C-alpha positions as CSV (number, residue, x, y, z in Angstrom):
1,M,-21.0,15.2,-13.2
2,K,-21.5,14.6,-16.9
3,G,-22.3,17.5,-19.1
4,S,-20.1,20.1,-17.4
5,G,-17.8,20.4,-20.4
6,K,-15.0,18.9,-18.4
7,G,-14.0,16.6,-21.2
8,T,-13.9,19.5,-23.7
9,Q,-11.8,21.6,-21.4
10,S,-9.4,18.7,-20.8
11,E,-8.9,18.3,-24.5
12,R,-8.2,22.0,-25.0
13,L,-5.6,21.7,-22.3
14,K,-4.1,18.7,-24.0
15,K,-3.9,20.7,-27.2
16,N,-2.6,23.9,-25.8
17,F,-0.3,22.7,-22.9
18,G,0.8,19.3,-24.2
19,V,-0.7,17.3,-21.3
20,A,-1.8,13.7,-21.7
21,H,-5.6,13.6,-21.1
22,L,-6.3,10.5,-19.0
23,S,-10.0,9.8,-18.6
24,S,-10.9,7.2,-15.9
25,G,-14.0,6.3,-17.8
26,D,-12.1,5.8,-21.0
27,M,-9.5,3.7,-19.2
28,L,-12.3,1.6,-17.7
29,R,-14.0,1.0,-21.1
30,K,-10.8,0.3,-22.9
31,N,-9.7,-2.3,-20.4
32,I,-13.1,-4.0,-20.4
33,N,-13.1,-4.0,-24.2
34,D,-9.5,-5.3,-24.4
35,R,-10.3,-7.9,-21.7
36,T,-7.3,-7.1,-19.6
37,S,-7.1,-8.8,-16.2
38,V,-8.2,-5.6,-14.4
39,G,-10.8,-5.0,-17.2
40,Q,-12.3,-8.4,-16.6
41,K,-12.5,-7.8,-12.9
42,A,-14.2,-4.4,-13.5
43,A,-16.6,-6.0,-16.0
44,E,-17.9,-8.3,-13.3
45,Y,-19.1,-5.3,-11.4
46,V,-20.3,-3.3,-14.4
47,S,-22.4,-6.2,-15.7
48,G,-23.9,-6.7,-12.3
49,G,-24.9,-3.0,-12.1
50,R,-22.4,-2.4,-9.2
51,L,-19.9,0.3,-8.7
52,V,-16.3,-0.6,-9.7
53,P,-14.2,-0.7,-6.4
54,D,-11.8,2.1,-5.8
55,E,-8.8,-0.3,-5.7
56,V,-9.6,-1.4,-9.3
57,L,-9.8,2.2,-10.5
58,L,-6.6,3.1,-8.7
59,T,-4.9,0.2,-10.4
60,L,-6.0,1.5,-13.7
61,I,-4.8,5.0,-13.0
62,D,-1.5,3.9,-11.6
63,H,-0.8,1.8,-14.7
64,E,-1.9,4.5,-17.0
65,L,0.3,7.1,-15.3
66,S,3.3,4.8,-15.6
67,Q,2.6,4.0,-19.3
68,T,1.6,7.4,-20.7
69,G,5.1,8.3,-21.7
70,N,4.2,12.0,-21.1
71,P,5.4,13.6,-17.9
72,N,2.6,16.2,-18.3
73,W,-0.8,14.7,-17.6
74,L,-4.3,15.5,-16.6
75,L,-6.6,13.0,-14.9
76,D,-10.3,13.3,-15.8
77,G,-13.2,11.6,-13.8
78,F,-11.4,10.8,-10.6
79,P,-11.7,11.3,-7.6
80,R,-15.4,11.6,-6.8
81,T,-15.3,10.9,-3.1
82,I,-13.1,11.8,-0.1
83,T,-12.0,8.2,0.2
84,Q,-10.9,8.2,-3.5
85,A,-9.1,11.6,-3.0
86,Q,-7.2,10.3,0.0
87,A,-6.2,7.1,-1.9
88,L,-5.1,9.2,-4.9
89,D,-3.0,11.4,-2.6
90,E,-1.2,8.3,-1.4
91,L,-0.6,7.1,-4.9
92,L,0.8,10.5,-6.0
93,D,2.9,10.8,-2.9
94,K,4.6,7.5,-3.7
95,S,5.4,8.7,-7.2
96,M,6.3,12.2,-6.0
97,Q,3.8,14.0,-8.1
98,P,2.0,16.5,-5.8
99,L,-1.1,18.4,-6.9
100,N,-0.8,22.1,-7.7
101,L,-4.3,23.2,-8.8
102,V,-7.9,22.0,-8.5
103,I,-10.4,23.8,-10.8
104,N,-14.1,23.4,-10.0
105,L,-16.4,24.3,-12.9
106,E,-19.7,25.8,-12.0
107,V,-22.3,25.5,-14.8
108,P,-26.1,26.1,-14.6
109,E,-28.1,22.9,-14.3
110,D,-30.3,23.6,-17.3
111,V,-27.2,24.1,-19.5
112,I,-25.8,20.7,-18.3
113,L,-29.1,18.9,-18.8
114,S,-29.3,20.3,-22.3
115,R,-25.8,19.1,-23.2
116,I,-26.6,15.7,-21.9
117,M,-29.8,15.4,-24.0
118,D,-27.9,16.5,-27.1
119,R,-25.0,14.1,-26.6
120,W,-24.2,11.1,-28.8
121,V,-21.3,8.7,-28.3
122,H,-19.1,6.4,-30.4
123,I,-19.0,3.5,-27.9
124,P,-15.8,1.7,-29.1
125,S,-13.6,4.8,-29.1
126,G,-15.4,6.9,-26.4
127,R,-15.6,9.9,-28.9
128,V,-18.4,12.2,-27.8
129,Y,-20.5,14.5,-30.1
130,N,-23.0,17.1,-29.2
131,L,-25.7,18.3,-31.6
132,S,-25.5,21.8,-30.2
133,Y,-21.8,22.6,-30.6
134,N,-19.9,19.6,-31.8
135,P,-22.1,17.6,-34.2
136,P,-20.8,14.7,-36.3
137,Q,-20.1,15.5,-39.9
138,V,-22.7,12.9,-40.9
139,P,-25.7,12.7,-38.6
140,G,-25.6,9.6,-36.5
141,R,-22.2,8.5,-37.7
142,D,-18.7,8.7,-36.1
143,D,-16.4,11.1,-38.0
144,I,-13.4,8.6,-38.0
145,T,-15.0,5.2,-38.6
146,G,-18.4,6.0,-40.0
147,E,-19.9,3.6,-37.4
148,S,-23.2,4.3,-35.7
149,L,-23.4,6.7,-32.7
150,S,-25.4,5.7,-29.6
151,K,-27.1,7.4,-26.7
152,R,-25.8,6.4,-23.3
153,P,-28.7,4.8,-21.3
154,D,-28.0,7.1,-18.4
155,D,-28.2,10.3,-20.4
156,C,-31.7,11.2,-19.3
157,P,-33.3,13.8,-17.0
158,D,-34.2,11.3,-14.2
159,V,-30.7,9.9,-13.9
160,F,-29.3,13.5,-14.1
161,R,-31.4,14.6,-11.1
162,V,-30.3,11.6,-9.0
163,R,-26.7,12.3,-9.8
164,L,-27.1,15.9,-9.1
165,Q,-28.2,15.1,-5.5
166,Q,-25.3,12.7,-5.1
167,H,-22.8,15.2,-6.3
168,K,-24.1,17.9,-4.1
169,A,-23.3,15.7,-1.1
170,M,-19.8,14.9,-2.4
171,T,-18.3,18.0,-3.8
172,L,-18.1,20.4,-0.8
173,P,-16.1,17.9,1.2
174,L,-13.7,17.4,-1.7
175,L,-13.2,21.1,-2.1
176,D,-12.5,21.3,1.6
177,H,-10.0,18.4,1.2
178,Y,-8.1,20.2,-1.5
179,G,-8.2,23.6,0.3
180,H,-6.0,26.3,-1.2
181,L,-5.4,24.2,-4.3
182,A,-9.1,24.6,-5.3
183,V,-10.6,27.4,-7.4
184,T,-14.1,27.7,-8.7
185,L,-14.7,29.0,-12.2
186,R,-18.1,29.9,-13.6
187,G,-19.7,30.2,-17.0
188,N,-22.4,28.9,-19.3
189,T,-20.2,27.7,-22.1
190,S,-16.8,26.1,-22.6
191,D,-15.7,29.2,-24.4
192,E,-16.5,31.4,-21.4
193,I,-14.7,29.1,-19.0
194,Y,-11.6,28.1,-20.9
195,P,-9.8,31.5,-20.7
196,Q,-10.3,31.4,-17.0
197,I,-8.7,27.9,-16.8
198,E,-5.8,29.0,-18.9
199,S,-5.3,32.1,-16.8
200,E,-5.1,30.0,-13.6
201,I,-2.6,27.6,-15.2
202,V,-0.4,30.5,-16.5
203,N,-0.5,32.4,-13.2
204,R,-0.1,29.5,-10.8
205,L,2.1,27.2,-12.7
206,G,4.0,29.6,-15.0
207,A,2.9,27.7,-18.1
208,V,3.3,29.0,-21.6
209,P,0.7,27.8,-24.1
210,G,2.2,26.5,-27.3
211,E,5.7,25.6,-26.0
212,L,6.8,22.1,-25.9
213,A,7.1,20.6,-22.4
214,T,10.3,19.0,-21.4
215,P,10.5,15.6,-19.6
216,S,9.9,15.7,-15.8
217,V,8.7,19.3,-15.9
218,T,5.0,19.1,-15.5
219,H,2.4,16.7,-14.2
220,M,-1.3,17.6,-14.4
221,I,-4.4,16.0,-13.2
222,A,-8.0,16.7,-14.1
223,A,-10.5,14.8,-11.9
224,A,-14.2,15.1,-11.7
225,V,-16.4,16.3,-8.9
226,A,-19.6,18.3,-8.9
227,R,-22.0,20.2,-6.7
228,H,-25.1,22.2,-6.8
229,R,-26.0,25.8,-7.4
230,S,-25.8,26.0,-11.0
231,Q,-24.3,22.6,-11.0
232,Q,-20.9,22.9,-9.5
233,E,-19.1,20.7,-11.9
234,H,-16.2,18.4,-12.3
235,L,-13.0,19.2,-10.6
236,D,-10.1,19.7,-12.9
237,I,-7.0,19.0,-10.8
238,M,-3.7,20.0,-12.1
239,Q,-0.4,19.1,-10.8
240,N,3.2,20.2,-11.2
241,P,6.4,19.3,-9.2
242,E,7.1,22.0,-6.7
243,G,9.5,24.7,-7.9
244,Q,9.3,23.7,-11.5
245,K,7.5,25.5,-14.3
246,A,4.8,24.1,-16.5
247,H,5.3,24.5,-20.2
248,A,3.2,23.5,-23.2
249,A,2.7,21.6,-26.4
250,A,0.1,20.6,-28.9
251,A,-2.2,17.6,-29.3
252,G,-5.7,16.1,-29.7
253,A,-9.4,16.6,-29.9
254,G,-12.3,16.1,-27.5
255,S,-15.6,15.2,-26.0
């Protein structure tokens, strides 16, 4: 579910633990803009207002994982359904990258809606700004290019309510699917939630923030799911080869 702060948390993990932040939405937009073969296929569905098939998304994810050049990664925005989760399991089994941790963020609905209404996006790059806590340096302009920012058409209360109902139906089965790997963390702000996430990674994976990860040591995933209460938000799924420790590095900024 949008507005949970999942993207912001993913970028913090990228900075503090050296993981590659792989966003399924960004992958999709980039491939459509670059007119790759899979991007053109996806564009046919997007332009027709249809959902992009799972097999197309999985092709994007598989390609991105093979090309990232970073053995430490975090997938954001996928899976959202049981079918997708099962397909992702198969994909990761083939590449011998088992999941270690699933973090479900629970944020109050009114907080999420407020974030959505305050959000502006630089469409070409996918950079996201929020007037409440991450405003652009120049109002209405991207910090890097100076180009105009836009509102996503679906960033509105009516769409939010529909998506909330959809996510309520999807999240509990996903949490059941991931079983002991899943943990729910609660808070109203990213600053409240991030220390909890870091603690889970340190305790479960033996990670050390700020240390450079060595090749083939850590694999992480952050995927998105949501459910109700105070909007049970976006799953962060993190993964690490069994028996090996996660270490850390520094990188990027976020949405």
